[in-house]
KEZAVO-736866 format. One record per residue (C-alpha): x, y, z. Coordinates in steps of 0.05 Angstrom, whole numbers, padded with zeros to 5 digits, always signed. Layout:
# KEZAVO-736866
XYZ...
//
This chain:
# KEZAVO-736866
-00361-00096+00068-00327-00153+00105-00301-00213+00066-00312-00286+00084-00245-00321+00078-00251-00391+00050-00215-00439+00004-00149-00477+00001-00107-00420+00027-00138-00432+00096-00129-00507+00098-00056-00503+00119-00071-00448+00170-00130-00487+00198-00087-00549+00207-00034-00511+00245-00086-00478+00289-00115-00545+00308-00045-00567+00325-00032-00505+00367-00098-00514+00404-00081-00585+00424-00011-00565+00445-00038-00510+00488-00088-00558+00520-00036-00610+00538+00013-00559+00566-00037-00528+00613-00045-00461+00577-00121-00467+00580-00123-00459+00656-00114-00383+00655-00156-00358+00714-00208-00304+00707-00177-00236+00721-00199-00164+00730-00177-00110+00682-00101-00115+00681-00060-00055+00703-00007-00073+00651-00031-00102+00586+00010-00156+00553+00058-00141+00496+00035-00177+00434+00101-00196+00402+00175-00189+00407+00199-00121+00382+00209-00118+00307+00282-00120+00286+00293-00047+00269+00364-00040+00296+00390-00025+00227+00341+00032+00218+00378+00080+00264+00336+00141+00249+00269+00105+00260+00262+00076+00331+00211+00021+00342+00165+00070+00378+00165+00120+00320+00098+00151+00303+00104+00204+00248+00077+00272+00261+00036+00305+00207+00095+00350+00189+00142+00290+00182+00094+00249+00141+00065+00305+00099+00123+00353+00086+00093+00384+00023+00019+00387+00042-00011+00456+00056-00074+00494+00044-00056+00506-00029-00040+00434-00047-00099+00427-00095-00067+00475-00144+00005+00457-00132+00007+00383-00146+00050+00332-00110+00121+00328-00135+00152+00260-00145+00207+00245-00096+00179+00286-00037+00178+00224+00007+00254+00215+00004+00281+00211+00075+00216+00190+00108+00240+00118+00115+00316+00110+00110+00348+00052+00074+00379-00005+00113+00415-00071+00107+00364-00126+00118+00376-00176+00175+00348-00246+00163+00295-00263+00216+00302-00323+00262+00252-00377+00248+00220-00409+00309+00177-00469+00289+00111-00481+00325+00112-00548+00364+00076-00605+00330+00024-00651+00362-00036-00694+00346-00094-00650+00323-00147-00637+00377-00217-00667+00365-00266-00621+00331-00312-00623+00391-00261-00589+00437-00283-00517+00449-00237-00461+00429-00204-00427+00488-00170-00359+00482-00096-00358+00499-00058-00293+00508+00015-00300+00484+00042-00257+00540+00111-00225+00544+00135-00175+00597+00098-00109+00586+00140-00050+00564+00133+00024+00581+00176+00042+00521+00127+00030+00465+00109+00103+00455+00038+00130+00446-00020+00086+00426-00033+00076+00352-00107+00060+00362-00151+00102+00316-00221+00096+00288-00257+00077+00225-00317+00124+00221-00376+00099+00181-00420+00160+00198-00405+00218+00244-00470+00207+00281-00451+00212+00354-00418+00266+00396-00375+00211+00426-00336+00208+00361-00309+00279+00362-00301+00275+00437-00257+00213+00428-00215+00252+00378-00208+00313+00424-00188+00271+00484-00146+00216+00452-00112+00256+00396-00109+00191+00356-00055+00174+00306-00104+00161+00249-00178+00168+00230-00209+00134+00169-00274+00160+00140-00321+00139+00084-00366+00180+00038-00388+00239+00082-00322+00270+00101-00337+00342+00119-00320+00331+00192-00247+00317+00173-00235+00392+00176-00258+00392+00248-00212+00334+00263-00153+00376+00239-00175+00433+00283-00180+00393+00348-00124+00342+00334-00075+00370+00283-00027+00310+00288-00081+00260+00268-00070+00230+00198-00135+00226+00159-00153+00174+00107-00215+00180+00063-00251+00135+00015-00308+00150-00034-00346+00085-00049-00335+00056-00119-00397+00022-00149-00361-00025-00196-00293-00053-00180-00281-00085-00247-00213-00111-00270-00232-00103-00343-00203-00054-00393-00136-00018-00393-00115-00008-00320-00084+00060-00332-00146+00086-00367-00191+00059-00312-00149+00093-00259-00154+00160-00294-00229+00151-00301-00236+00138-00227-00197+00199-00208-00238+00242-00255-00303+00215-00227-00283+00229-00155-00242+00292-00165-00296+00339-00141-00302+00301-00075-00226+00306-00065-00229+00381-00077-00286+00390-00028-00248+00354+00027-00178+00383+00031-00171+00358+00104-00163+00287+00079-00089+00270+00078-00092+00205+00037-00145+00178-00010-00161+00104-00017-00190+00076-00081-00221+00007-00083-00246-00027-00020-00220-00096-00003-00198-00120-00071-00174-00192-00078-00142-00195-00147-00108-00263-00138-00049-00281-00181-00084-00273-00248-00105-00201-00236-00053-00173-00188-00009-00145-00243-00070-00108-00271-00087-00080-00202-00014-00058-00190-00015-00019-00256-00083+00011-00237-00058+00034-00169+00008+00061-00196-00029+00103-00247-00079+00127-00195-00021+00152-00153+00008+00191-00212-00059+00219-00233-00077+00240-00161-00010+00275-00156-00025+00317-00217-00083+00347-00177-00044+00355-00112-00069+00295-00073-00034+00238-00039-00056+00166-00046-00066+00106-00002-00057+00044-00045-00077-00028-00033-00139-00029+00012-00133-00105+00015-00183-00147+00054-00164-00187+00115-00130-00253+00098-00106-00231+00029-00063-00227-00012-00016-00286-00008+00059-00272-00011+00067-00290-00084+00008-00245-00101+00035-00187-00060+00102-00193-00096+00066-00174-00161+00041-00111-00126+00112-00085-00114+00111-00038-00175+00053+00001-00144+00092+00006-00078+00151+00036-00115+00108+00089-00148+00071+00105-00083+00137+00115-00046+00161+00161-00102+00100+00206-00093+00095+00204-00017+00038+00153-00012+00021+00100+00038-00004+00028+00039-00070+00008+00071-00099-00060+00087-00148-00092+00136-00137-00141+00194-00194-00178+00227-00202-00243+00265-00251-00279+00311-00274-00305+00360-00219-00266+00397-00162-00223+00374-00106-00275+00381-00138-00327+00336-00090-00344+00280-00030-00310+00314+00031-00353+00303+00001-00392+00245+00036-00389+00177+00015-00369+00108+00009-00426+00058+00076-00460+00044+00112-00416+00095+00148-00433+00160+00111-00405+00220+00138-00348+00261+00117-00331+00333+00107-00257+00318+00062-00261+00256-00004-00292+00237-00049-00313+00180-00098-00257+00198-00071-00209+00251+00000-00185+00241-00005-00213+00172+00026-00148+00146+00093-00169+00177+00099-00223+00124+00097-00171+00070+00147-00125+00103+00197-00178+00127+00196-00222+00066+00186-00173+00009+00189-00098+00026+00248-00094+00074+00296-00134+00031+00279-00087-00028+00286-00023+00014+00212-00008+00001+00188+00004+00072+00126+00044+00058+00085+00075+00115+00025+00031+00132-00045+00047+00158-00087-00013+00179-00150+00022+00156-00199-00029+00185-00185-00074+00245-00221-00111+00300-00266-00172+00311-00304-00198+00251-00340-00264+00254-00347-00267+00178-00275-00292+00171-00274-00367+00165-00266-00423+00176-00258-00408+00250-00278-00435+00318-00325-00403+00369-00397-00380+00368-00435-00350+00310-00431-00275+00304-00408-00216+00263-00384-00156+00302-00352-00152+00371-00419-00143+00406-00440-00213+00389-00378-00244+00423-00384-00211+00491-00415-00271+00526-00361-00316+00497-00306-00272+00525-00337-00264+00594-00351-00338+00601-00278-00353+00587-00256-00300+00637-00190-00288+00600-00195-00219+00572-00240-00183+00623-00300-00188+00668-00348-00150+00621-00356-00151+00546-00333-00079+00534-00273-00088+00580-00254-00152+00545-00257-00118+00477-00216-00057+00500-00164-00104+00529-00159-00143+00464-00149-00080+00424-00096-00058+00474-00060-00125+00463-00062-00113+00388-00040-00041+00398+00021-00063+00438+00043-00105+00379+00029-00053+00326+00068+00000+00365+00131-00042+00357+00132-00032+00282+00157+00037+00265+00129+00038+00195+00057+00031+00221+00023+00099+00228-00036+00068+00264-00098+00023+00259-00171+00042+00251-00219+00003+00295-00283-00015+00257-00329+00022+00266-00353+00085+00299-00420+00108+00272-00442+00038+00258-00515+00024+00244-00559-00021+00202-00516-00080+00178-00457-00052+00219-00494-00046+00286-00459-00106+00316-00392-00072+00303-00414-00004+00331-00364+00029+00378-00402+00092+00397-00419+00074+00469-00349+00048+00486-00311+00107+00456-00300+00138+00525-00268+00073+00548-00225+00070+00486-00204+00143+00496-00185+00127+00568-00141+00070+00544-00106+00114+00491-00094+00169+00542-00065+00119+00591-00010+00101+00541+00019+00172+00543+00009+00236+00504+00034+00237+00432
//
């Protein structure tokens, strides 16, 4: 379920975005002409500063053997041994980032329409394979497995019915799989360690029936805030340990788009430490609207803005640059849901939920592409070009294949061939 982002944490970001919009208007950035599908898609951000991580180049995408050195067909009975992730991400000496403030100006009037602006840098051919994968709500179309066969994606995330994960491993062995069994009550009450053990016990049979799932998520889109983050960190740390007893690896976090704040995430560090010890990963979601660049370059509350991060997309860079890298806790990351979601707010642009309801808006602007599907594929390519510059990111899961019902406006099924063509165009893994 998507989360509507409201409250004081957005006031600062909204103010900066108004400033940025006016600055772009007065500098002429809104006069971008309509263009056909570009032959070279823009690079989203400057390359992440990974010079000190000599063994992990910016284009690194882990293979299944690198990321899962101890997983095999007998893992259910073996258990996961603490410390098996040592060497996956080497230690380094942190290099302080350079702060580039966003220019200030008088806020634009509220009546001024929002205009997409692509922060374009020279495209690079050295980014490595695409990291675009899929979130699969239901495996209800042949296009889904055909995408996986053709694109050999870095990651696939599935929910509830996960039997097809075995087929994924057959046709695309390098693909990392993430699974989640829905939790009816995400309640912060009780002892966190006891609650974690209860959850594992309740879902254990599903884990055993789906050995092709590499990492298991727990809760979906929690937002513990400061008062409950310590509880949630203890819950996730114990879930990692309990899962390991049964031979399974864990994806911790699962945070919604726009959360947590930096001071909240700092309280989650103990769970990161345990997940690294047992070979786990971090997952979170990144959505924005009305187009993918909205919020890019805007700061988190009480932070100085950077040109390569945002309050929604590339928000994860705040966690890694400010908290995880200085502590030598660079945990592999899967962005387990991503894309356009009109439920984030406050925001400019037309009403809508999934990407399908923004197609007219994009084509009228003529910035991203001449058709709605082309504009969406180009936006995801822009995001992909940025994600590929962060070596710790395994991949991102576009929401959602197999959409239907309340998720129909997010449904990717009919554009999966176009997405596969894009992934293939970026080079074989």
